[in-house]
N, C-alpha and C positions, 0 to 999 in steps of 0.2 A: 053541527047537527047533521045526522045521517037520515035522509028522508027517502021516500019512495021515488022521488024524481032525481035519480042519479044516472050518470053516463059512465061507461067504462072507457078508459083511455089506455093507450099503450105508450110507454116511455122507453127510451134506450139510455143505458148508463153502464159504466164500467162495472163488471161483475164484483170486483173487490169493494168498490164503493157501495154497491147495493148490500153486500153482506155486512159491511161496517154499519150501514144505516139500519139494517135489521137488528143488529146487536144493540145499537143505541135505543131503538124503539122498544126492544125487549126489556132493556134495563129500566125503561120508563113504564113498563107494564102496559104496552099498547102494541098494536100491529104497525107495520110499515105503512099500510094503507091509511090507518087512522092518523099517523104522524103526517103523512102527505096531505090528507084533507085539512088538518090544522094549518099546515104551511100554506096551502092554496088559499084558504080563507084569509089568512093574515096578508098574504101577497096581494090579493085582490082588493083589500082595504086600503092599500097604500095610495092608490089613485085618489080615493075619497079624502084621505088625509092631506094630500097635496092641494086638492081643490079647496078644502076647508081652510088651510093655511093661507092660500091666496085670497080667499074671501075675507078672512080676518084682516090681513094686511091692507086690503082695499078699504075696509071699514075704518081702519085706524090711521089711514094715510094723512089725515088732517092734524095729527099730533106731532108737535115739534119739541123734542127733548132738549133743545139748545145745542150744545156741543159744537164742534168736536171737543172731547175731553182728553186731558192728559192721563197717563196711567195713574199718577198720584191722585188726581181728582176722582178717578173712578174707584180707587181703593179707599177713599175717605169714608168714615162712618158717619 
């Protein structure tokens, strides 16, 4: 979401790479800025995903599934 609370940043990248990225964005009917904002939002969520996974593993650490299992045992239906 694009809001009034935005900051401008300057990035450096290979000119050919920028042009290729612009063409990809254009094919998706968006600007390179819009594509970058989407990427930045996705990238910033990764930390939260890792923390959520760690919290889930902590909550489930009491579960013992038995094992270890052989490949044949794991493929049984």
